[in-house]
ChimeraX commands (.cxc) that place a marker at each C-alpha (Angstrom):
marker #1 position -0.05,0.07,0.09 radius 0.5
marker #1 position 1.30,3.67,-0.83 radius 0.5
marker #1 position 2.49,5.29,2.40 radius 0.5
marker #1 position 0.14,8.54,1.98 radius 0.5
marker #1 position -3.02,6.86,0.78 radius 0.5
marker #1 position -6.14,8.86,2.01 radius 0.5
marker #1 position -3.88,11.94,3.06 radius 0.5
marker #1 position -5.05,15.30,1.68 radius 0.5
marker #1 position -2.31,17.55,1.27 radius 0.5
marker #1 position -2.60,21.37,0.23 radius 0.5
marker #1 position 0.17,22.56,-1.91 radius 0.5
marker #1 position 0.76,26.31,-1.81 radius 0.5
marker #1 position 3.75,26.12,-4.31 radius 0.5
marker #1 position 3.41,28.26,-7.89 radius 0.5
marker #1 position 1.87,26.17,-10.55 radius 0.5
marker #1 position 4.67,24.51,-12.69 radius 0.5
marker #1 position 4.73,21.75,-15.33 radius 0.5
marker #1 position 7.86,20.28,-13.47 radius 0.5
marker #1 position 7.01,20.19,-9.50 radius 0.5
marker #1 position 8.80,17.37,-8.26 radius 0.5
marker #1 position 7.07,17.81,-4.79 radius 0.5
marker #1 position 3.60,17.17,-6.35 radius 0.5
marker #1 position 4.82,14.22,-8.31 radius 0.5
marker #1 position 6.50,12.68,-5.39 radius 0.5
marker #1 position 3.69,12.95,-3.29 radius 0.5
marker #1 position 1.02,11.66,-5.84 radius 0.5
marker #1 position 3.55,8.71,-6.18 radius 0.5
marker #1 position 3.36,8.14,-2.51 radius 0.5
marker #1 position -0.61,7.92,-2.70 radius 0.5
marker #1 position -1.49,11.53,-1.28 radius 0.5
marker #1 position -4.37,13.71,-2.80 radius 0.5
marker #1 position -2.67,16.81,-3.43 radius 0.5
marker #1 position -4.91,19.81,-3.72 radius 0.5
marker #1 position -3.27,23.01,-5.91 radius 0.5
marker #1 position -3.67,26.27,-3.81 radius 0.5
marker #1 position -0.76,28.37,-5.27 radius 0.5
marker #1 position 0.01,31.28,-3.21 radius 0.5
marker #1 position 2.47,33.01,-5.49 radius 0.5
marker #1 position 3.33,33.24,-9.20 radius 0.5
marker #1 position 6.99,33.16,-10.78 radius 0.5
marker #1 position 7.19,35.32,-13.95 radius 0.5
marker #1 position 10.37,36.15,-15.90 radius 0.5
marker #1 position 11.61,39.36,-15.39 radius 0.5
marker #1 position 11.20,42.22,-18.14 radius 0.5
marker #1 position 14.12,43.21,-20.11 radius 0.5
marker #1 position 15.77,46.08,-18.92 radius 0.5
marker #1 position 19.31,47.79,-20.02 radius 0.5
marker #1 position 21.19,46.22,-16.89 radius 0.5
marker #1 position 19.90,42.82,-17.85 radius 0.5
marker #1 position 20.66,43.09,-21.46 radius 0.5
marker #1 position 24.20,44.67,-20.88 radius 0.5
marker #1 position 24.96,41.74,-18.33 radius 0.5
marker #1 position 24.00,39.12,-20.97 radius 0.5
marker #1 position 25.36,40.71,-23.95 radius 0.5
marker #1 position 28.63,40.54,-22.17 radius 0.5
marker #1 position 28.37,37.34,-20.40 radius 0.5
marker #1 position 31.83,36.10,-21.73 radius 0.5
marker #1 position 33.41,38.86,-19.23 radius 0.5
marker #1 position 32.10,36.89,-16.07 radius 0.5
marker #1 position 34.33,34.47,-14.14 radius 0.5
marker #1 position 31.44,32.97,-12.45 radius 0.5
marker #1 position 27.58,32.76,-12.58 radius 0.5
marker #1 position 26.03,31.55,-9.07 radius 0.5
marker #1 position 22.62,29.95,-9.16 radius 0.5
marker #1 position 20.79,29.57,-6.06 radius 0.5
marker #1 position 17.45,28.36,-7.02 radius 0.5
marker #1 position 15.77,26.44,-10.04 radius 0.5
marker #1 position 13.62,29.59,-10.72 radius 0.5
marker #1 position 17.03,31.56,-11.09 radius 0.5
marker #1 position 18.28,29.22,-13.55 radius 0.5
marker #1 position 15.28,28.56,-15.64 radius 0.5
marker #1 position 14.68,32.53,-16.11 radius 0.5
marker #1 position 18.11,33.18,-16.50 radius 0.5
marker #1 position 18.64,30.98,-19.53 radius 0.5
marker #1 position 15.15,32.23,-20.90 radius 0.5
marker #1 position 16.55,35.92,-20.82 radius 0.5
marker #1 position 19.86,34.61,-22.15 radius 0.5
marker #1 position 18.28,32.78,-25.05 radius 0.5
marker #1 position 16.39,35.91,-25.90 radius 0.5
marker #1 position 19.07,38.42,-25.91 radius 0.5
marker #1 position 21.82,36.14,-27.60 radius 0.5
marker #1 position 19.88,33.69,-29.52 radius 0.5
marker #1 position 21.42,30.99,-27.81 radius 0.5
marker #1 position 21.72,29.35,-24.18 radius 0.5
marker #1 position 25.31,28.69,-24.53 radius 0.5
marker #1 position 27.61,29.85,-21.60 radius 0.5
marker #1 position 31.44,30.51,-22.77 radius 0.5
marker #1 position 33.65,27.84,-21.27 radius 0.5
marker #1 position 35.58,30.47,-19.48 radius 0.5
marker #1 position 32.72,30.92,-17.44 radius 0.5
marker #1 position 32.70,28.83,-14.11 radius 0.5
marker #1 position 29.13,28.08,-12.78 radius 0.5
marker #1 position 28.45,27.56,-9.05 radius 0.5
marker #1 position 24.95,25.93,-7.81 radius 0.5
marker #1 position 23.34,25.00,-4.49 radius 0.5
marker #1 position 20.90,21.89,-4.32 radius 0.5
marker #1 position 20.14,18.91,-6.60 radius 0.5
marker #1 position 17.07,20.75,-8.09 radius 0.5
marker #1 position 19.28,23.75,-9.32 radius 0.5
marker #1 position 21.93,21.76,-10.50 radius 0.5
marker #1 position 19.55,19.48,-12.62 radius 0.5
marker #1 position 18.09,22.59,-14.10 radius 0.5
marker #1 position 21.50,24.07,-15.15 radius 0.5
marker #1 position 22.10,20.54,-16.91 radius 0.5
marker #1 position 18.78,20.58,-18.46 radius 0.5
marker #1 position 19.86,24.02,-20.02 radius 0.5
marker #1 position 22.91,22.49,-21.52 radius 0.5
marker #1 position 25.67,23.68,-19.12 radius 0.5
marker #1 position 27.48,21.76,-16.44 radius 0.5
marker #1 position 28.36,23.37,-13.02 radius 0.5
marker #1 position 32.07,23.79,-12.16 radius 0.5
marker #1 position 31.29,23.69,-8.26 radius 0.5
marker #1 position 28.32,22.12,-6.49 radius 0.5
marker #1 position 27.73,23.34,-2.94 radius 0.5
marker #1 position 27.63,20.50,-0.25 radius 0.5
marker #1 position 25.07,22.78,1.92 radius 0.5
marker #1 position 21.50,23.87,1.51 radius 0.5
marker #1 position 21.76,27.78,2.00 radius 0.5
marker #1 position 22.92,30.69,0.49 radius 0.5
marker #1 position 25.42,31.11,3.54 radius 0.5
marker #1 position 26.58,27.50,3.14 radius 0.5
marker #1 position 27.47,28.42,-0.56 radius 0.5
marker #1 position 28.89,31.79,0.40 radius 0.5
marker #1 position 31.37,30.12,2.81 radius 0.5
marker #1 position 32.59,27.58,0.27 radius 0.5
marker #1 position 33.09,30.08,-2.67 radius 0.5
marker #1 position 34.86,32.22,-0.27 radius 0.5
marker #1 position 37.40,29.85,0.87 radius 0.5
marker #1 position 39.76,30.58,-1.94 radius 0.5
marker #1 position 37.71,29.22,-5.01 radius 0.5
marker #1 position 36.72,32.94,-6.08 radius 0.5
marker #1 position 39.89,35.15,-6.50 radius 0.5
marker #1 position 40.17,38.69,-5.55 radius 0.5
marker #1 position 38.28,40.85,-8.30 radius 0.5
marker #1 position 36.65,38.07,-10.16 radius 0.5
marker #1 position 33.63,39.16,-11.75 radius 0.5
marker #1 position 30.51,37.33,-10.45 radius 0.5
marker #1 position 26.88,37.56,-11.89 radius 0.5
marker #1 position 23.94,36.29,-9.41 radius 0.5
marker #1 position 20.77,35.55,-11.15 radius 0.5
marker #1 position 18.25,35.90,-8.57 radius 0.5
marker #1 position 14.37,36.80,-7.88 radius 0.5
marker #1 position 13.35,40.14,-6.61 radius 0.5
marker #1 position 12.64,38.81,-3.28 radius 0.5
marker #1 position 15.62,37.09,-2.79 radius 0.5
marker #1 position 17.89,38.12,0.10 radius 0.5
marker #1 position 21.18,39.84,-0.24 radius 0.5
marker #1 position 23.44,37.09,1.52 radius 0.5
marker #1 position 25.53,36.37,-1.34 radius 0.5
marker #1 position 25.79,39.88,-2.70 radius 0.5
marker #1 position 26.96,41.36,0.60 radius 0.5
marker #1 position 29.20,38.53,1.53 radius 0.5
marker #1 position 31.12,38.54,-1.62 radius 0.5
marker #1 position 31.89,42.19,-1.28 radius 0.5
marker #1 position 35.19,41.63,0.38 radius 0.5
marker #1 position 36.32,39.70,-2.62 radius 0.5
marker #1 position 34.57,41.33,-5.55 radius 0.5
marker #1 position 31.65,43.72,-6.37 radius 0.5
marker #1 position 29.07,41.01,-7.61 radius 0.5
marker #1 position 26.53,42.18,-10.20 radius 0.5
marker #1 position 22.80,41.07,-9.24 radius 0.5
marker #1 position 20.57,40.51,-11.83 radius 0.5
marker #1 position 16.80,40.03,-10.81 radius 0.5
marker #1 position 15.65,37.62,-13.49 radius 0.5
marker #1 position 12.47,36.61,-12.15 radius 0.5
marker #1 position 9.62,38.03,-10.07 radius 0.5
marker #1 position 7.59,36.64,-7.48 radius 0.5
marker #1 position 3.90,38.05,-7.64 radius 0.5
marker #1 position 1.24,37.10,-4.93 radius 0.5
marker #1 position -2.03,35.24,-6.38 radius 0.5
marker #1 position -5.16,37.48,-5.87 radius 0.5
marker #1 position -7.71,35.09,-6.95 radius 0.5
marker #1 position -8.23,31.81,-5.17 radius 0.5
marker #1 position -10.67,29.13,-4.79 radius 0.5
marker #1 position -13.30,29.67,-2.05 radius 0.5
marker #1 position -13.87,26.03,-2.23 radius 0.5
marker #1 position -10.52,25.26,-0.95 radius 0.5
marker #1 position -10.70,28.17,1.64 radius 0.5
marker #1 position -13.92,26.45,2.97 radius 0.5
marker #1 position -12.16,23.13,3.02 radius 0.5
marker #1 position -9.43,24.51,5.18 radius 0.5
marker #1 position -12.29,26.10,7.46 radius 0.5
marker #1 position -13.84,22.87,7.75 radius 0.5
marker #1 position -10.31,21.05,8.76 radius 0.5
marker #1 position -10.87,18.98,5.82 radius 0.5
marker #1 position -7.38,18.13,4.75 radius 0.5
marker #1 position -4.16,16.42,6.50 radius 0.5
marker #1 position -1.20,19.33,5.89 radius 0.5
marker #1 position -0.67,22.73,3.95 radius 0.5
marker #1 position 2.81,22.76,2.53 radius 0.5
marker #1 position 4.79,25.89,2.07 radius 0.5
marker #1 position 8.17,26.01,0.22 radius 0.5
marker #1 position 8.69,29.99,0.56 radius 0.5
marker #1 position 8.06,32.77,2.83 radius 0.5
marker #1 position 6.31,34.70,0.28 radius 0.5
marker #1 position 3.72,31.89,-0.16 radius 0.5
marker #1 position 3.34,31.62,3.47 radius 0.5
marker #1 position 2.81,35.36,3.89 radius 0.5
marker #1 position 0.20,35.77,1.00 radius 0.5
marker #1 position -1.52,32.62,2.57 radius 0.5
marker #1 position -2.15,34.49,5.89 radius 0.5
marker #1 position -3.41,37.43,3.91 radius 0.5
marker #1 position -5.98,35.38,2.17 radius 0.5
marker #1 position -6.94,33.63,5.49 radius 0.5
marker #1 position -7.50,36.72,7.38 radius 0.5
marker #1 position -9.41,38.44,4.44 radius 0.5
marker #1 position -11.68,35.31,4.45 radius 0.5
marker #1 position -11.96,35.07,8.24 radius 0.5
marker #1 position -10.28,31.69,8.42 radius 0.5
marker #1 position -8.13,32.24,11.22 radius 0.5
marker #1 position -7.49,29.03,13.00 radius 0.5
marker #1 position -5.00,26.52,13.77 radius 0.5
marker #1 position -3.33,25.48,10.63 radius 0.5
marker #1 position -1.58,22.07,10.21 radius 0.5
marker #1 position 1.63,23.22,8.11 radius 0.5
marker #1 position 4.67,21.45,6.69 radius 0.5
marker #1 position 7.63,23.68,4.97 radius 0.5
marker #1 position 10.86,23.71,3.52 radius 0.5
marker #1 position 13.94,25.64,5.10 radius 0.5
marker #1 position 14.74,27.75,8.18 radius 0.5
marker #1 position 13.63,31.13,6.46 radius 0.5
marker #1 position 10.19,29.51,5.80 radius 0.5
marker #1 position 10.01,28.14,9.27 radius 0.5
marker #1 position 10.98,31.21,11.01 radius 0.5
marker #1 position 8.40,33.35,9.35 radius 0.5
marker #1 position 5.64,30.53,10.29 radius 0.5
marker #1 position 7.00,30.90,14.00 radius 0.5
marker #1 position 6.77,34.71,13.94 radius 0.5
marker #1 position 3.20,34.33,12.98 radius 0.5
marker #1 position 2.37,32.12,16.20 radius 0.5
marker #1 position 2.45,28.79,14.53 radius 0.5
marker #1 position 4.68,25.70,14.77 radius 0.5
marker #1 position 4.87,23.40,11.36 radius 0.5
marker #1 position 4.66,19.94,11.84 radius 0.5
marker #1 position 7.17,19.08,9.41 radius 0.5
marker #1 position 10.25,21.07,8.34 radius 0.5
marker #1 position 12.55,19.81,5.51 radius 0.5
marker #1 position 16.28,21.08,5.60 radius 0.5
marker #1 position 16.61,20.20,2.02 radius 0.5
marker #1 position 15.21,22.32,-0.72 radius 0.5
marker #1 position 14.11,19.34,-3.17 radius 0.5
marker #1 position 10.62,18.11,-3.67 radius 0.5
marker #1 position 11.71,14.41,-2.99 radius 0.5
marker #1 position 13.12,15.16,0.37 radius 0.5
marker #1 position 10.25,17.18,1.32 radius 0.5
marker #1 position 7.84,14.49,0.32 radius 0.5
marker #1 position 10.06,11.87,2.28 radius 0.5
marker #1 position 9.67,14.02,5.37 radius 0.5
marker #1 position 5.87,14.12,4.96 radius 0.5
marker #1 position 6.10,10.35,4.45 radius 0.5
marker #1 position 7.85,10.08,7.69 radius 0.5
marker #1 position 5.51,12.34,9.62 radius 0.5
marker #1 position 2.39,10.39,8.81 radius 0.5
marker #1 position 4.34,6.66,9.29 radius 0.5
marker #1 position 6.34,7.07,12.29 radius 0.5
marker #1 position 5.99,10.51,13.70 radius 0.5
marker #1 position 2.32,11.21,13.79 radius 0.5
marker link #1:1,2 radius 0.2
marker link #1:2,3 radius 0.2
marker link #1:3,4 radius 0.2
marker link #1:4,5 radius 0.2
marker link #1:5,6 radius 0.2
marker link #1:6,7 radius 0.2
marker link #1:7,8 radius 0.2
marker link #1:8,9 radius 0.2
marker link #1:9,10 radius 0.2
marker link #1:10,11 radius 0.2
marker link #1:11,12 radius 0.2
marker link #1:12,13 radius 0.2
marker link #1:13,14 radius 0.2
marker link #1:14,15 radius 0.2
marker link #1:15,16 radius 0.2
marker link #1:16,17 radius 0.2
marker link #1:17,18 radius 0.2
marker link #1:18,19 radius 0.2
marker link #1:19,20 radius 0.2
marker link #1:20,21 radius 0.2
marker link #1:21,22 radius 0.2
marker link #1:22,23 radius 0.2
marker link #1:23,24 radius 0.2
marker link #1:24,25 radius 0.2
marker link #1:25,26 radius 0.2
marker link #1:26,27 radius 0.2
marker link #1:27,28 radius 0.2
marker link #1:28,29 radius 0.2
marker link #1:29,30 radius 0.2
marker link #1:30,31 radius 0.2
marker link #1:31,32 radius 0.2
marker link #1:32,33 radius 0.2
marker link #1:33,34 radius 0.2
marker link #1:34,35 radius 0.2
marker link #1:35,36 radius 0.2
marker link #1:36,37 radius 0.2
marker link #1:37,38 radius 0.2
marker link #1:38,39 radius 0.2
marker link #1:39,40 radius 0.2
marker link #1:40,41 radius 0.2
marker link #1:41,42 radius 0.2
marker link #1:42,43 radius 0.2
marker link #1:43,44 radius 0.2
marker link #1:44,45 radius 0.2
marker link #1:45,46 radius 0.2
marker link #1:46,47 radius 0.2
marker link #1:47,48 radius 0.2
marker link #1:48,49 radius 0.2
marker link #1:49,50 radius 0.2
marker link #1:50,51 radius 0.2
marker link #1:51,52 radius 0.2
marker link #1:52,53 radius 0.2
marker link #1:53,54 radius 0.2
marker link #1:54,55 radius 0.2
marker link #1:55,56 radius 0.2
marker link #1:56,57 radius 0.2
marker link #1:57,58 radius 0.2
marker link #1:58,59 radius 0.2
marker link #1:59,60 radius 0.2
marker link #1:60,61 radius 0.2
marker link #1:61,62 radius 0.2
marker link #1:62,63 radius 0.2
marker link #1:63,64 radius 0.2
marker link #1:64,65 radius 0.2
marker link #1:65,66 radius 0.2
marker link #1:66,67 radius 0.2
marker link #1:67,68 radius 0.2
marker link #1:68,69 radius 0.2
marker link #1:69,70 radius 0.2
marker link #1:70,71 radius 0.2
marker link #1:71,72 radius 0.2
marker link #1:72,73 radius 0.2
marker link #1:73,74 radius 0.2
marker link #1:74,75 radius 0.2
marker link #1:75,76 radius 0.2
marker link #1:76,77 radius 0.2
marker link #1:77,78 radius 0.2
marker link #1:78,79 radius 0.2
marker link #1:79,80 radius 0.2
marker link #1:80,81 radius 0.2
marker link #1:81,82 radius 0.2
marker link #1:82,83 radius 0.2
marker link #1:83,84 radius 0.2
marker link #1:84,85 radius 0.2
marker link #1:85,86 radius 0.2
marker link #1:86,87 radius 0.2
marker link #1:87,88 radius 0.2
marker link #1:88,89 radius 0.2
marker link #1:89,90 radius 0.2
marker link #1:90,91 radius 0.2
marker link #1:91,92 radius 0.2
marker link #1:92,93 radius 0.2
marker link #1:93,94 radius 0.2
marker link #1:94,95 radius 0.2
marker link #1:95,96 radius 0.2
marker link #1:96,97 radius 0.2
marker link #1:97,98 radius 0.2
marker link #1:98,99 radius 0.2
marker link #1:99,100 radius 0.2
marker link #1:100,101 radius 0.2
marker link #1:101,102 radius 0.2
marker link #1:102,103 radius 0.2
marker link #1:103,104 radius 0.2
marker link #1:104,105 radius 0.2
marker link #1:105,106 radius 0.2
marker link #1:106,107 radius 0.2
marker link #1:107,108 radius 0.2
marker link #1:108,109 radius 0.2
marker link #1:109,110 radius 0.2
marker link #1:110,111 radius 0.2
marker link #1:111,112 radius 0.2
marker link #1:112,113 radius 0.2
marker link #1:113,114 radius 0.2
marker link #1:114,115 radius 0.2
marker link #1:115,116 radius 0.2
marker link #1:116,117 radius 0.2
marker link #1:117,118 radius 0.2
marker link #1:118,119 radius 0.2
marker link #1:119,120 radius 0.2
marker link #1:120,121 radius 0.2
marker link #1:121,122 radius 0.2
marker link #1:122,123 radius 0.2
marker link #1:123,124 radius 0.2
marker link #1:124,125 radius 0.2
marker link #1:125,126 radius 0.2
marker link #1:126,127 radius 0.2
marker link #1:127,128 radius 0.2
marker link #1:128,129 radius 0.2
marker link #1:129,130 radius 0.2
marker link #1:130,131 radius 0.2
marker link #1:131,132 radius 0.2
marker link #1:132,133 radius 0.2
marker link #1:133,134 radius 0.2
marker link #1:134,135 radius 0.2
marker link #1:135,136 radius 0.2
marker link #1:136,137 radius 0.2
marker link #1:137,138 radius 0.2
marker link #1:138,139 radius 0.2
marker link #1:139,140 radius 0.2
marker link #1:140,141 radius 0.2
marker link #1:141,142 radius 0.2
marker link #1:142,143 radius 0.2
marker link #1:143,144 radius 0.2
marker link #1:144,145 radius 0.2
marker link #1:145,146 radius 0.2
marker link #1:146,147 radius 0.2
marker link #1:147,148 radius 0.2
marker link #1:148,149 radius 0.2
marker link #1:149,150 radius 0.2
marker link #1:150,151 radius 0.2
marker link #1:151,152 radius 0.2
marker link #1:152,153 radius 0.2
marker link #1:153,154 radius 0.2
marker link #1:154,155 radius 0.2
marker link #1:155,156 radius 0.2
marker link #1:156,157 radius 0.2
marker link #1:157,158 radius 0.2
marker link #1:158,159 radius 0.2
marker link #1:159,160 radius 0.2
marker link #1:160,161 radius 0.2
marker link #1:161,162 radius 0.2
marker link #1:162,163 radius 0.2
marker link #1:163,164 radius 0.2
marker link #1:164,165 radius 0.2
marker link #1:165,166 radius 0.2
marker link #1:166,167 radius 0.2
marker link #1:167,168 radius 0.2
marker link #1:168,169 radius 0.2
marker link #1:169,170 radius 0.2
marker link #1:170,171 radius 0.2
marker link #1:171,172 radius 0.2
marker link #1:172,173 radius 0.2
marker link #1:173,174 radius 0.2
marker link #1:174,175 radius 0.2
marker link #1:175,176 radius 0.2
marker link #1:176,177 radius 0.2
marker link #1:177,178 radius 0.2
marker link #1:178,179 radius 0.2
marker link #1:179,180 radius 0.2
marker link #1:180,181 radius 0.2
marker link #1:181,182 radius 0.2
marker link #1:182,183 radius 0.2
marker link #1:183,184 radius 0.2
marker link #1:184,185 radius 0.2
marker link #1:185,186 radius 0.2
marker link #1:186,187 radius 0.2
marker link #1:187,188 radius 0.2
marker link #1:188,189 radius 0.2
marker link #1:189,190 radius 0.2
marker link #1:190,191 radius 0.2
marker link #1:191,192 radius 0.2
marker link #1:192,193 radius 0.2
marker link #1:193,194 radius 0.2
marker link #1:194,195 radius 0.2
marker link #1:195,196 radius 0.2
marker link #1:196,197 radius 0.2
marker link #1:197,198 radius 0.2
marker link #1:198,199 radius 0.2
marker link #1:199,200 radius 0.2
marker link #1:200,201 radius 0.2
marker link #1:201,202 radius 0.2
marker link #1:202,203 radius 0.2
marker link #1:203,204 radius 0.2
marker link #1:204,205 radius 0.2
marker link #1:205,206 radius 0.2
marker link #1:206,207 radius 0.2
marker link #1:207,208 radius 0.2
marker link #1:208,209 radius 0.2
marker link #1:209,210 radius 0.2
marker link #1:210,211 radius 0.2
marker link #1:211,212 radius 0.2
marker link #1:212,213 radius 0.2
marker link #1:213,214 radius 0.2
marker link #1:214,215 radius 0.2
marker link #1:215,216 radius 0.2
marker link #1:216,217 radius 0.2
marker link #1:217,218 radius 0.2
marker link #1:218,219 radius 0.2
marker link #1:219,220 radius 0.2
marker link #1:220,221 radius 0.2
marker link #1:221,222 radius 0.2
marker link #1:222,223 radius 0.2
marker link #1:223,224 radius 0.2
marker link #1:224,225 radius 0.2
marker link #1:225,226 radius 0.2
marker link #1:226,227 radius 0.2
marker link #1:227,228 radius 0.2
marker link #1:228,229 radius 0.2
marker link #1:229,230 radius 0.2
marker link #1:230,231 radius 0.2
marker link #1:231,232 radius 0.2
marker link #1:232,233 radius 0.2
marker link #1:233,234 radius 0.2
marker link #1:234,235 radius 0.2
marker link #1:235,236 radius 0.2
marker link #1:236,237 radius 0.2
marker link #1:237,238 radius 0.2
marker link #1:238,239 radius 0.2
marker link #1:239,240 radius 0.2
marker link #1:240,241 radius 0.2
marker link #1:241,242 radius 0.2
marker link #1:242,243 radius 0.2
marker link #1:243,244 radius 0.2
marker link #1:244,245 radius 0.2
marker link #1:245,246 radius 0.2
marker link #1:246,247 radius 0.2
marker link #1:247,248 radius 0.2
marker link #1:248,249 radius 0.2
marker link #1:249,250 radius 0.2
marker link #1:250,251 radius 0.2
marker link #1:251,252 radius 0.2
marker link #1:252,253 radius 0.2
marker link #1:253,254 radius 0.2
marker link #1:254,255 radius 0.2
marker link #1:255,256 radius 0.2
marker link #1:256,257 radius 0.2
view
């Protein structure tokens, strides 16, 4: 029997054709209800993006911290240069399996893959002699991404931050799913970003549905935001990939619940 059979899980992730969390939960037998709280859109082309991508060969490093950063960077690169090719002189650094695999899907190969799970881990590893003084570094990020790498690298270089995607709050949501949550007709609500959780709380307040929520989340930042709002997640996955998160949820229902 599949381990998550009869478990109803509400996913607040943005809709995606390549959602490993959704796929792994379904494979484990869960019923997954999509309730996206944010939308990811490619950034509009501006002069900063155009100049950086036209001169991509000048950079020594491109550092990717998320799948969204990778996919939207390559979309913009192809639009500007009519090619996704990265010059062989440019080294690519990544963090996490999902980010690394997205780089490979776009035809590139990382030079360095962090053994950690956060931008702080990656910063420590890159600053330990890997990035040389005054090497040129490009940081493709989202508009809401923290400046951990940007500030942390300033002792070595002046990195160029490119916001290649934007995170937008979902405005129109399903009243049926809100009512399901109101009636406690679910087992877990999963969050994979602080922005997703923040918008969820806004929508729940707007719909007068403030109560105890059964939550699971990825990462310390999302966990911290949940705790600041007076809730405690039942499951916290330290690893950012969908498979690890699905495994933690399975563990909760099979041995920890």
